[in-house]
N, CA, C and O atoms as a GROMACS GRO file, in nm:
protein
  424
    1MET      N    1   1.312  -1.415   1.430
    1MET     CA    2   1.268  -1.329   1.322
    1MET      C    3   1.144  -1.391   1.256
    1MET      O    4   1.141  -1.512   1.230
    2ASN      N    5   1.045  -1.311   1.230
    2ASN     CA    6   0.922  -1.354   1.164
    2ASN      C    7   0.952  -1.384   1.017
    2ASN      O    8   1.023  -1.309   0.951
    3LYS      N    9   0.898  -1.495   0.967
    3LYS     CA   10   0.922  -1.534   0.828
    3LYS      C   11   0.866  -1.433   0.729
    3LYS      O   12   0.899  -1.436   0.610
    4TYR      N   13   0.782  -1.343   0.777
    4TYR     CA   14   0.722  -1.241   0.691
    4TYR      C   15   0.786  -1.103   0.711
    4TYR      O   16   0.727  -1.002   0.673
    5GLU      N   17   0.903  -1.099   0.770
    5GLU     CA   18   0.966  -0.972   0.807
    5GLU      C   19   0.974  -0.872   0.690
    5GLU      O   20   0.935  -0.757   0.705
    6ALA      N   21   1.022  -0.916   0.575
    6ALA     CA   22   1.036  -0.826   0.459
    6ALA      C   23   0.899  -0.777   0.411
    6ALA      O   24   0.885  -0.660   0.374
    7ALA      N   25   0.802  -0.864   0.411
    7ALA     CA   26   0.667  -0.824   0.368
    7ALA      C   27   0.605  -0.726   0.467
    7ALA      O   28   0.541  -0.629   0.427
    8MET      N   29   0.626  -0.750   0.596
    8MET     CA   30   0.572  -0.658   0.698
    8MET      C   31   0.638  -0.521   0.686
    8MET      O   32   0.571  -0.418   0.698
    9LYS      N   33   0.768  -0.519   0.662
    9LYS     CA   34   0.839  -0.392   0.646
    9LYS      C   35   0.788  -0.318   0.522
    9LYS      O   36   0.767  -0.196   0.526
   10ALA      N   37   0.767  -0.390   0.413
   10ALA     CA   38   0.715  -0.327   0.291
   10ALA      C   39   0.575  -0.271   0.314
   10ALA      O   40   0.543  -0.163   0.265
   11CYS      N   41   0.492  -0.343   0.389
   11CYS     CA   42   0.358  -0.294   0.422
   11CYS      C   43   0.365  -0.167   0.506
   11CYS      O   44   0.291  -0.072   0.483
   12ALA      N   45   0.454  -0.166   0.604
   12ALA     CA   46   0.467  -0.049   0.690
   12ALA      C   47   0.515   0.073   0.612
   12ALA      O   48   0.464   0.184   0.632
   13GLU      N   49   0.611   0.053   0.523
   13GLU     CA   50   0.660   0.164   0.441
   13GLU      C   51   0.553   0.212   0.345
   13GLU      O   52   0.538   0.332   0.323
   14CYS      N   53   0.479   0.120   0.288
   14CYS     CA   54   0.372   0.156   0.195
   14CYS      C   55   0.260   0.230   0.269
   14CYS      O   56   0.205   0.327   0.218
   15MET      N   57   0.229   0.184   0.388
   15MET     CA   58   0.126   0.249   0.470
   15MET      C   59   0.164   0.396   0.493
   15MET      O   60   0.080   0.484   0.482
   16THR      N   61   0.290   0.420   0.526
   16THR     CA   62   0.337   0.556   0.552
   16THR      C   63   0.331   0.642   0.425
   16THR      O   64   0.285   0.756   0.429
   17ALA      N   65   0.376   0.587   0.313
   17ALA     CA   66   0.374   0.661   0.186
   17ALA      C   67   0.230   0.691   0.144
   17ALA      O   68   0.200   0.800   0.094
   18CYS      N   69   0.142   0.594   0.164
   18CYS     CA   70   0.000   0.614   0.128
   18CYS      C   71  -0.065   0.719   0.217
   18CYS      O   72  -0.146   0.799   0.170
   19ALA      N   73  -0.031   0.719   0.345
   19ALA     CA   74  -0.086   0.819   0.437
   19ALA      C   75  -0.042   0.959   0.395
   19ALA      O   76  -0.122   1.053   0.397
   20HIS      N   77   0.084   0.971   0.357
   20HIS     CA   78   0.134   1.102   0.311
   20HIS      C   79   0.063   1.145   0.182
   20HIS      O   80   0.023   1.261   0.168
   21CYS      N   81   0.049   1.053   0.090
   21CYS     CA   82  -0.019   1.084  -0.037
   21CYS      C   83  -0.164   1.126  -0.010
   21CYS      O   84  -0.212   1.225  -0.067
   22MET      N   85  -0.231   1.051   0.075
   22MET     CA   86  -0.369   1.084   0.110
   22MET      C   87  -0.378   1.226   0.166
   22MET      O   88  -0.464   1.304   0.126
   23ASP      N   89  -0.288   1.258   0.258
   23ASP     CA   90  -0.288   1.392   0.318
   23ASP      C   91  -0.264   1.500   0.214
   23ASP      O   92  -0.328   1.605   0.218
   24MET      N   93  -0.173   1.476   0.123
   24MET     CA   94  -0.140   1.576   0.021
   24MET      C   95  -0.252   1.591  -0.081
   24MET      O   96  -0.267   1.698  -0.140
   25CYS      N   97  -0.330   1.488  -0.102
   25CYS     CA   98  -0.441   1.494  -0.198
   25CYS      C   99  -0.567   1.556  -0.136
   25CYS      O  100  -0.656   1.601  -0.208
   26PHE      N  101  -0.573   1.557  -0.004
   26PHE     CA  102  -0.692   1.603   0.067
   26PHE      C  103  -0.731   1.745   0.024
   26PHE      O  104  -0.647   1.835   0.022
   27GLY      N  105  -0.857   1.763  -0.010
   27GLY     CA  106  -0.910   1.894  -0.044
   27GLY      C  107  -0.888   1.938  -0.188
   27GLY      O  108  -0.929   2.047  -0.227
   28LYS      N  109  -0.823   1.854  -0.267
   28LYS     CA  110  -0.799   1.888  -0.408
   28LYS      C  111  -0.889   1.800  -0.493
   28LYS      O  112  -0.866   1.680  -0.506
   29GLU      N  113  -0.990   1.859  -0.550
   29GLU     CA  114  -1.092   1.783  -0.625
   29GLU      C  115  -1.030   1.693  -0.732
   29GLU      O  116  -1.073   1.578  -0.748
   30GLU      N  117  -0.931   1.743  -0.804
   30GLU     CA  118  -0.870   1.664  -0.911
   30GLU      C  119  -0.788   1.546  -0.858
   30GLU      O  120  -0.749   1.457  -0.933
   31MET      N  121  -0.761   1.547  -0.726
   31MET     CA  122  -0.682   1.442  -0.664
   31MET      C  123  -0.766   1.352  -0.572
   31MET      O  124  -0.713   1.268  -0.501
   32ALA      N  125  -0.897   1.372  -0.574
   32ALA     CA  126  -0.985   1.303  -0.479
   32ALA      C  127  -0.976   1.150  -0.492
   32ALA      O  128  -0.964   1.081  -0.391
   33GLN      N  129  -0.980   1.099  -0.613
   33GLN     CA  130  -0.973   0.954  -0.633
   33GLN      C  131  -0.840   0.899  -0.584
   33GLN      O  132  -0.836   0.794  -0.520
   34CYS      N  133  -0.734   0.967  -0.613
   34CYS     CA  134  -0.601   0.925  -0.569
   34CYS      C  135  -0.595   0.921  -0.416
   34CYS      O  136  -0.542   0.827  -0.358
   35GLY      N  137  -0.650   1.022  -0.353
   35GLY     CA  138  -0.652   1.027  -0.208
   35GLY      C  139  -0.733   0.914  -0.147
   35GLY      O  140  -0.695   0.857  -0.045
   36ARG      N  141  -0.845   0.882  -0.210
   36ARG     CA  142  -0.930   0.774  -0.158
   36ARG      C  143  -0.860   0.638  -0.170
   36ARG      O  144  -0.863   0.558  -0.076
   37THR      N  145  -0.798   0.612  -0.284
   37THR     CA  146  -0.732   0.483  -0.297
   37THR      C  147  -0.606   0.476  -0.210
   37THR      O  148  -0.569   0.368  -0.163
   38SER      N  149  -0.541   0.589  -0.188
   38SER     CA  150  -0.428   0.592  -0.095
   38SER      C  151  -0.475   0.558   0.046
   38SER      O  152  -0.407   0.485   0.119
   39ARG      N  153  -0.590   0.610   0.084
   39ARG     CA  154  -0.647   0.579   0.216
   39ARG      C  155  -0.677   0.430   0.227
   39ARG      O  156  -0.643   0.366   0.327
   40ASP      N  157  -0.740   0.375   0.125
   40ASP     CA  158  -0.774   0.232   0.127
   40ASP      C  159  -0.648   0.146   0.136
   40ASP      O  160  -0.644   0.048   0.211
   41SER      N  161  -0.546   0.184   0.061
   41SER     CA  162  -0.421   0.109   0.063
   41SER      C  163  -0.353   0.122   0.200
   41SER      O  164  -0.300   0.024   0.253
   42MET      N  165  -0.354   0.241   0.256
   42MET     CA  166  -0.296   0.262   0.388
   42MET      C  167  -0.361   0.170   0.491
   42MET      O  168  -0.291   0.104   0.568
   43LEU      N  169  -0.493   0.166   0.491
   43LEU     CA  170  -0.565   0.082   0.587
   43LEU      C  171  -0.539  -0.066   0.564
   43LEU      O  172  -0.520  -0.141   0.661
   44MET      N  173  -0.536  -0.109   0.440
   44MET     CA  174  -0.514  -0.250   0.410
   44MET      C  175  -0.372  -0.291   0.443
   44MET      O  176  -0.349  -0.403   0.490
   45ASN      N  177  -0.276  -0.203   0.419
   45ASN     CA  178  -0.137  -0.234   0.453
   45ASN      C  179  -0.121  -0.251   0.603
   45ASN      O  180  -0.049  -0.340   0.648
   46ALA      N  181  -0.187  -0.167   0.682
   46ALA     CA  182  -0.179  -0.179   0.827
   46ALA      C  183  -0.237  -0.313   0.873
   46ALA      O  184  -0.176  -0.382   0.954
   47ALA      N  185  -0.352  -0.347   0.822
   47ALA     CA  186  -0.416  -0.473   0.859
   47ALA      C  187  -0.333  -0.593   0.815
   47ALA      O  188  -0.322  -0.692   0.889
   48THR      N  189  -0.275  -0.586   0.698
   48THR     CA  190  -0.195  -0.697   0.646
   48THR      C  191  -0.069  -0.716   0.730
   48THR      O  192  -0.033  -0.829   0.763
   49ALA      N  193  -0.002  -0.608   0.762
   49ALA     CA  194   0.117  -0.617   0.847
   49ALA      C  195   0.083  -0.680   0.981
   49ALA      O  196   0.160  -0.762   1.032
   50GLN      N  197  -0.030  -0.644   1.038
   50GLN     CA  198  -0.071  -0.702   1.166
   50GLN      C  199  -0.102  -0.850   1.152
   50GLN      O  200  -0.063  -0.929   1.238
   51ALA      N  201  -0.171  -0.888   1.046
   51ALA     CA  202  -0.203  -1.029   1.024
   51ALA      C  203  -0.077  -1.112   1.004
   51ALA      O  204  -0.067  -1.224   1.054
   52LEU      N  205   0.020  -1.057   0.930
   52LEU     CA  206   0.146  -1.129   0.908
   52LEU      C  207   0.226  -1.139   1.038
   52LEU      O  208   0.285  -1.243   1.066
   53ALA      N  209   0.228  -1.032   1.115
   53ALA     CA  210   0.302  -1.033   1.242
   53ALA      C  211   0.248  -1.140   1.337
   53ALA      O  212   0.324  -1.204   1.410
   54ALA      N  213   0.118  -1.159   1.334
   54ALA     CA  214   0.054  -1.259   1.419
   54ALA      C  215   0.054  -1.398   1.356
   54ALA      O  216   0.012  -1.495   1.419
   55ASP      N  217   0.102  -1.408   1.233
   55ASP     CA  218   0.095  -1.533   1.156
   55ASP      C  219  -0.047  -1.590   1.164
   55ASP      O  220  -0.069  -1.709   1.187
   56ALA      N  221  -0.141  -1.499   1.144
   56ALA     CA  222  -0.284  -1.532   1.155
   56ALA      C  223  -0.323  -1.635   1.050
   56ALA      O  224  -0.267  -1.637   0.940
   57PRO      N  225  -0.420  -1.720   1.083
   57PRO     CA  226  -0.466  -1.820   0.985
   57PRO      C  227  -0.527  -1.755   0.860
   57PRO      O  228  -0.533  -1.817   0.754
   58THR      N  229  -0.571  -1.633   0.873
   58THR     CA  230  -0.631  -1.561   0.760
   58THR      C  231  -0.531  -1.469   0.689
   58THR      O  232  -0.570  -1.392   0.601
   59ALA      N  233  -0.404  -1.476   0.726
   59ALA     CA  234  -0.304  -1.384   0.670
   59ALA      C  235  -0.301  -1.385   0.517
   59ALA      O  236  -0.284  -1.280   0.455
   60GLN      N  237  -0.317  -1.502   0.456
   60GLN     CA  238  -0.311  -1.508   0.310
   60GLN      C  239  -0.426  -1.432   0.244
   60GLN      O  240  -0.410  -1.379   0.134
   61HIS      N  241  -0.539  -1.425   0.310
   61HIS     CA  242  -0.651  -1.346   0.257
   61HIS      C  243  -0.614  -1.198   0.257
   61HIS      O  244  -0.642  -1.125   0.161
   62PHE      N  245  -0.551  -1.154   0.366
   62PHE     CA  246  -0.506  -1.015   0.374
   62PHE      C  247  -0.401  -0.986   0.267
   62PHE      O  248  -0.406  -0.883   0.201
   63VAL      N  249  -0.308  -1.079   0.250
   63VAL     CA  250  -0.201  -1.061   0.151
   63VAL      C  251  -0.260  -1.042   0.012
   63VAL      O  252  -0.222  -0.949  -0.060
   64ARG      N  253  -0.350  -1.130  -0.027
   64ARG     CA  254  -0.408  -1.120  -0.162
   64ARG      C  255  -0.489  -0.990  -0.178
   64ARG      O  256  -0.481  -0.925  -0.282
   65ALA      N  257  -0.566  -0.954  -0.077
   65ALA     CA  258  -0.644  -0.830  -0.085
   65ALA      C  259  -0.551  -0.708  -0.091
   65ALA      O  260  -0.577  -0.613  -0.165
   66CYS      N  261  -0.444  -0.712  -0.014
   66CYS     CA  262  -0.351  -0.599  -0.012
   66CYS      C  263  -0.282  -0.582  -0.148
   66CYS      O  264  -0.264  -0.470  -0.195
   67ILE      N  265  -0.245  -0.693  -0.209
   67ILE     CA  266  -0.185  -0.685  -0.343
   67ILE      C  267  -0.281  -0.615  -0.439
   67ILE      O  268  -0.241  -0.525  -0.512
   68GLU      N  269  -0.406  -0.656  -0.437
   68GLU     CA  270  -0.505  -0.597  -0.529
   68GLU      C  271  -0.528  -0.448  -0.500
   68GLU      O  272  -0.537  -0.368  -0.593
   69ILE      N  273  -0.539  -0.411  -0.374
   69ILE     CA  274  -0.562  -0.271  -0.339
   69ILE      C  275  -0.439  -0.187  -0.371
   69ILE      O  276  -0.452  -0.073  -0.417
   70CYS      N  277  -0.320  -0.242  -0.347
   70CYS     CA  278  -0.198  -0.169  -0.385
   70CYS      C  279  -0.190  -0.148  -0.536
   70CYS      O  280  -0.141  -0.045  -0.581
   71LYS      N  281  -0.238  -0.244  -0.613
   71LYS     CA  282  -0.238  -0.228  -0.759
   71LYS      C  283  -0.330  -0.113  -0.801
   71LYS      O  284  -0.297  -0.038  -0.893
   72VAL      N  285  -0.444  -0.098  -0.735
   72VAL     CA  286  -0.536   0.012  -0.766
   72VAL      C  287  -0.472   0.145  -0.728
   72VAL      O  288  -0.476   0.241  -0.805
   73CYS      N  289  -0.412   0.150  -0.610
   73CYS     CA  290  -0.345   0.271  -0.564
   73CYS      C  291  -0.231   0.307  -0.659
   73CYS      O  292  -0.214   0.423  -0.697
   74LEU      N  293  -0.153   0.208  -0.697
   74LEU     CA  294  -0.043   0.228  -0.791
   74LEU      C  295  -0.094   0.289  -0.921
   74LEU      O  296  -0.036   0.385  -0.972
   75SER      N  297  -0.201   0.235  -0.974
   75SER     CA  298  -0.258   0.285  -1.098
   75SER      C  299  -0.300   0.432  -1.086
   75SER      O  300  -0.273   0.513  -1.175
   76ASP      N  301  -0.366   0.466  -0.975
   76ASP     CA  302  -0.409   0.605  -0.956
   76ASP      C  303  -0.289   0.698  -0.938
   76ASP      O  304  -0.288   0.807  -0.994
   77CYS      N  305  -0.190   0.655  -0.861
   77CYS     CA  306  -0.074   0.741  -0.837
   77CYS      C  307   0.012   0.757  -0.962
   77CYS      O  308   0.073   0.862  -0.982
   78GLU      N  309   0.018   0.655  -1.046
   78GLU     CA  310   0.096   0.665  -1.170
   78GLU      C  311   0.045   0.778  -1.259
   78GLU      O  312   0.122   0.838  -1.334
   79GLU      N  313  -0.083   0.808  -1.251
   79GLU     CA  314  -0.139   0.917  -1.332
   79GLU      C  315  -0.083   1.053  -1.292
   79GLU      O  316  -0.085   1.147  -1.372
   80HIS      N  317  -0.034   1.064  -1.168
   80HIS     CA  318   0.009   1.194  -1.116
   80HIS      C  319   0.156   1.198  -1.077
   80HIS      O  320   0.207   1.303  -1.038
   81GLU      N  321   0.226   1.085  -1.087
   81GLU     CA  322   0.361   1.079  -1.033
   81GLU      C  323   0.461   1.171  -1.102
   81GLU      O  324   0.563   1.206  -1.044
   82ASP      N  325   0.433   1.211  -1.226
   82ASP     CA  326   0.523   1.304  -1.294
   82ASP      C  327   0.503   1.448  -1.247
   82ASP      O  328   0.588   1.534  -1.272
   83LYS      N  329   0.390   1.475  -1.178
   83LYS     CA  330   0.362   1.611  -1.130
   83LYS      C  331   0.374   1.626  -0.979
   83LYS      O  332   0.395   1.736  -0.928
   84HIS      N  333   0.360   1.515  -0.907
   84HIS     CA  334   0.356   1.522  -0.761
   84HIS      C  335   0.451   1.419  -0.699
   84HIS      O  336   0.438   1.299  -0.723
   85ASP      N  337   0.546   1.468  -0.620
   85ASP     CA  338   0.642   1.378  -0.554
   85ASP      C  339   0.572   1.278  -0.464
   85ASP      O  340   0.615   1.162  -0.456
   86HIS      N  341   0.465   1.321  -0.395
   86HIS     CA  342   0.398   1.229  -0.304
   86HIS      C  343   0.334   1.113  -0.379
   86HIS      O  344   0.330   1.002  -0.327
   87CYS      N  345   0.285   1.137  -0.499
   87CYS     CA  346   0.230   1.029  -0.581
   87CYS      C  347   0.341   0.938  -0.632
   87CYS      O  348   0.324   0.816  -0.637
   88ARG      N  349   0.454   0.996  -0.669
   88ARG     CA  350   0.568   0.915  -0.714
   88ARG      C  351   0.617   0.825  -0.601
   88ARG      O  352   0.641   0.706  -0.622
   89MET      N  353   0.631   0.881  -0.482
   89MET     CA  354   0.678   0.801  -0.367
   89MET      C  355   0.576   0.693  -0.331
   89MET      O  356   0.615   0.581  -0.296
   90CYS      N  357   0.449   0.725  -0.340
   90CYS     CA  358   0.344   0.627  -0.310
   90CYS      C  359   0.347   0.514  -0.414
   90CYS      O  360   0.338   0.396  -0.379
   91ALA      N  361   0.358   0.551  -0.540
   91ALA     CA  362   0.364   0.450  -0.646
   91ALA      C  363   0.484   0.357  -0.629
   91ALA      O  364   0.471   0.236  -0.641
   92GLU      N  365   0.600   0.415  -0.599
   92GLU     CA  366   0.720   0.334  -0.578
   92GLU      C  367   0.702   0.239  -0.460
   92GLU      O  368   0.742   0.123  -0.465
   93SER      N  369   0.641   0.290  -0.355
   93SER     CA  370   0.618   0.209  -0.236
   93SER      C  371   0.519   0.096  -0.265
   93SER      O  372   0.538  -0.017  -0.218
   94CYS      N  373   0.415   0.125  -0.341
   94CYS     CA  374   0.319   0.022  -0.379
   94CYS      C  375   0.386  -0.086  -0.463
   94CYS      O  376   0.359  -0.205  -0.444
   95ARG      N  377   0.474  -0.047  -0.554
   95ARG     CA  378   0.545  -0.146  -0.637
   95ARG      C  379   0.628  -0.240  -0.548
   95ARG      O  380   0.626  -0.362  -0.567
   96ARG      N  381   0.702  -0.183  -0.453
   96ARG     CA  382   0.783  -0.264  -0.363
   96ARG      C  383   0.696  -0.356  -0.277
   96ARG      O  384   0.729  -0.473  -0.256
   97CYS      N  385   0.586  -0.301  -0.229
   97CYS     CA  386   0.497  -0.378  -0.143
   97CYS      C  387   0.436  -0.496  -0.221
   97CYS      O  388   0.433  -0.608  -0.171
   98ILE      N  389   0.390  -0.470  -0.340
   98ILE     CA  390   0.334  -0.577  -0.424
   98ILE      C  391   0.438  -0.686  -0.445
   98ILE      O  392   0.407  -0.805  -0.434
   99ALA      N  393   0.560  -0.647  -0.476
   99ALA     CA  394   0.667  -0.744  -0.501
   99ALA      C  395   0.693  -0.830  -0.378
   99ALA      O  396   0.707  -0.952  -0.390
  100GLU      N  397   0.700  -0.769  -0.261
  100GLU     CA  398   0.726  -0.845  -0.138
  100GLU      C  399   0.607  -0.934  -0.101
  100GLU      O  400   0.626  -1.048  -0.059
  101LEU      N  401   0.486  -0.883  -0.118
  101LEU     CA  402   0.369  -0.963  -0.084
  101LEU      C  403   0.353  -1.081  -0.180
  101LEU      O  404   0.309  -1.188  -0.140
  102GLU      N  405   0.389  -1.060  -0.306
  102GLU     CA  406   0.379  -1.171  -0.402
  102GLU      C  407   0.475  -1.285  -0.365
  102GLU      O  408   0.449  -1.400  -0.399
  103LYS      N  409   0.584  -1.253  -0.297
  103LYS     CA  410   0.678  -1.356  -0.253
  103LYS      C  411   0.618  -1.447  -0.145
  103LYS      O  412   0.655  -1.564  -0.134
  104VAL      N  413   0.525  -1.392  -0.065
  104VAL     CA  414   0.468  -1.472   0.044
  104VAL      C  415   0.327  -1.519   0.015
  104VAL      O  416   0.267  -1.591   0.095
  105ALA      N  417   0.273  -1.477  -0.099
  105ALA     CA  418   0.136  -1.517  -0.134
  105ALA      C  419   0.132  -1.666  -0.164
  105ALA      O  420   0.217  -1.720  -0.234
  106ALA      N  421   0.030  -1.731  -0.108
  106ALA     CA  422   0.017  -1.876  -0.131
  106ALA      C  423  -0.055  -1.903  -0.260
  106ALA      O  424  -0.076  -2.019  -0.296
   0.00000   0.00000   0.00000
């Protein structure tokens, strides 16, 4: 078992929630910023999970960047989570991901 198993799982779940949020925000002008940060978080979560799976020497750089990008995504989704389930699910996923990544951050 990889020592980063929980963090990789959290990244994968967050990536999926962010992809869904991005798709749901697509084409809605008032949701454009939320969709963009969801896209950024989705991409960073994928890269971070891959770096952790490989136990890459640069994994900690990915972890720190992912925490920061998830925080931005969380902030944007929190603005809409009371109106949109996809934003609520994305925000919850970002919170879990941040918590797991902070456990492995050096």
